[in-house]
C-alpha positions as CSV (number, residue, x, y, z in Angstrom):
1,M,9.1,9.6,1.2
2,R,12.2,7.6,0.3
3,R,11.7,4.6,-1.9
4,A,13.0,2.2,0.7
5,D,10.6,3.6,3.2
6,R,7.7,3.2,0.8
7,L,8.7,-0.4,-0.1
8,F,8.8,-1.2,3.6
9,K,5.4,0.4,4.2
10,L,4.0,-1.5,1.2
11,L,5.2,-4.8,2.8
12,L,3.6,-3.8,6.1
13,E,0.3,-3.1,4.4
14,M,0.4,-6.5,2.6
15,R,1.6,-8.3,5.7
16,R,-1.8,-8.0,7.3
17,G,-2.9,-11.1,5.4
18,R,-5.9,-9.8,3.5
19,V,-6.0,-8.9,-0.1
20,V,-5.4,-5.2,-0.7
21,T,-5.8,-3.5,-4.1
22,A,-3.3,-1.2,-5.8
23,R,-5.8,1.6,-5.4
24,Q,-6.0,1.1,-1.6
25,L,-2.2,0.9,-1.3
26,A,-1.8,4.0,-3.5
27,R,-4.2,5.9,-1.3
28,R,-2.5,4.8,2.0
29,L,1.0,5.5,0.7
30,E,0.0,8.7,-1.2
31,V,1.5,7.6,-4.5
32,S,0.0,6.6,-7.9
33,E,-1.3,3.1,-8.7
34,R,1.4,2.9,-11.3
35,T,4.0,3.3,-8.6
36,I,2.4,0.5,-6.6
37,Y,2.4,-1.8,-9.7
38,R,6.1,-1.0,-10.2
39,D,7.0,-1.5,-6.6
40,V,5.1,-4.8,-6.4
41,A,6.9,-6.0,-9.5
42,D,10.3,-5.0,-8.0
43,L,9.5,-6.7,-4.7
44,S,8.4,-9.9,-6.5
45,A,11.6,-9.8,-8.6
46,S,13.6,-9.6,-5.4
47,G,12.0,-12.8,-4.1
48,V,9.3,-11.5,-1.9
49,P,6.3,-13.9,-2.3
50,I,3.4,-11.7,-3.3
51,A,0.2,-13.4,-4.4
52,G,-2.3,-11.6,-6.6
53,E,-2.3,-9.5,-9.7
54,A,-3.1,-6.1,-11.0
55,G,-6.8,-5.4,-10.9
56,V,-7.5,-8.1,-8.3
57,G,-5.3,-7.3,-5.3
58,Y,-2.2,-8.4,-3.5
59,R,-1.1,-10.1,-0.3
60,L,2.0,-11.6,1.1
61,T,2.3,-15.4,1.3
62,G,4.7,-17.2,3.6
63,F,6.8,-14.2,4.3
64,E,7.9,-13.0,7.7
65,L,9.4,-9.6,8.5
66,P,11.8,-9.4,11.3
67,P,10.6,-7.8,14.6
68,L,9.9,-4.1,14.0
69,M,11.0,-1.1,16.0
70,F,8.9,1.9,17.0
71,D,9.8,5.5,16.1
72,R,9.2,8.3,18.5
73,E,5.7,9.2,17.3
74,E,4.6,5.5,17.4
75,V,5.9,5.2,21.0
76,E,4.0,8.4,21.9
77,A,0.8,7.0,20.3
78,L,1.2,3.7,22.2
79,V,1.9,5.5,25.5
80,L,-1.1,7.8,25.1
81,G,-3.4,4.9,24.3
82,A,-2.1,2.9,27.3
83,R,-2.5,6.0,29.6
84,T,-6.0,6.5,28.3
85,A,-6.9,2.8,29.1
86,E,-5.2,3.1,32.5
87,A,-7.0,6.3,33.4
88,W,-10.5,5.5,32.0
89,G,-10.7,1.8,32.1
90,D,-11.6,-0.5,34.8
91,S,-9.0,-2.1,37.1
92,V,-8.4,-5.0,34.7
93,L,-7.9,-2.7,31.7
94,A,-5.7,-0.4,33.8
95,D,-3.4,-3.3,34.9
96,A,-3.2,-4.5,31.3
97,A,-2.2,-1.0,30.1
98,R,0.6,-0.8,32.7
99,S,1.8,-4.2,31.7
100,A,1.7,-3.4,28.0
101,L,3.8,-0.2,28.6
102,A,6.3,-2.2,30.6
103,K,6.6,-4.6,27.7
104,I,7.0,-1.9,25.1
105,E,9.7,-0.2,27.3
106,A,11.5,-3.6,27.6
107,V,11.7,-4.2,23.9
108,L,13.0,-0.7,23.0
109,P,16.7,-0.8,22.2
110,R,19.3,0.5,24.6
111,G,19.1,4.3,24.8
112,R,15.6,4.5,23.5
113,E,13.8,2.9,26.4
114,R,13.4,6.4,28.0
115,L,11.0,7.3,25.2
116,V,8.1,5.9,27.2
117,E,9.1,7.9,30.3
118,E,9.9,11.1,28.2
119,T,6.4,11.1,26.6
120,R,4.7,14.2,27.9
121,L,1.2,13.1,26.8
122,Y,-1.1,12.6,29.8
123,V,-4.7,11.7,30.3
124,P,-6.7,13.1,33.2
125,S,-8.1,10.4,35.5
126,H,-11.3,10.3,37.5
127,D,-11.1,9.2,41.1
128,E,-14.8,8.5,41.5
129,P,-15.3,4.7,42.1
130,G,-18.2,3.2,40.2
131,R,-18.3,5.9,37.5
132,T,-17.3,4.7,34.0
133,L,-16.3,6.6,31.0
134,A,-19.8,6.1,29.6
135,D,-21.2,7.8,32.7
136,Y,-19.0,10.8,32.1
137,L,-19.8,11.0,28.4
138,R,-23.5,10.8,29.2
139,Q,-23.0,13.7,31.6
140,V,-21.1,15.8,29.1
141,E,-23.9,15.1,26.5
142,E,-26.5,16.3,29.0
143,E,-24.5,19.4,29.8
144,I,-24.1,20.3,26.2
145,A,-27.7,19.7,25.5
146,A,-28.7,21.9,28.4
147,W,-26.3,24.6,27.4
148,R,-27.7,24.8,23.9
149,A,-31.2,24.9,25.2
150,L,-30.3,27.9,27.4
151,S,-29.9,30.3,24.5
152,G,-26.3,29.4,23.8
153,T,-24.7,31.0,26.8
154,P,-23.1,29.1,29.7
155,D,-25.0,31.1,32.4
156,G,-28.4,30.8,30.7
157,A,-28.7,34.5,30.0
158,P,-30.0,35.5,26.6
159,P,-27.2,36.5,24.1
160,Q,-26.5,40.2,23.9
161,S,-27.0,41.9,20.6
162,S,-24.4,44.1,19.2
163,P,-25.2,47.8,18.8
């Protein structure tokens, strides 16, 4: 990972407002704690208001990052999540998911707004009114339990032994 990318991700992690230790940051960014200490010192020297200290933890104070842009993988993750909510949620959640996708598409820069439409990740829907995701998951659980109880074969026949 480029250093600039790592510094930006470090800022994003500290931006969440809670104290985060160098060990946690190092694990999330897949670098050493020493690298985190060095990066935090460099950011502080550059004027980024970081509260905290080594061994205690860090957080940003009074610092705003400009609006961020999504990369292709992040758009795909957002689209998949929204499509899941739309397909498996109730009507209120489905409407909220469609609205969120429209907003995401609207803030993408010119030329990238098609990323939402081009995402080829889909979620099967259920068209049975009154059945929730919990109902389906319970049915899947019951089917799995029955399948295991029937000697491990889908048709219930005993498993065949090899010669």
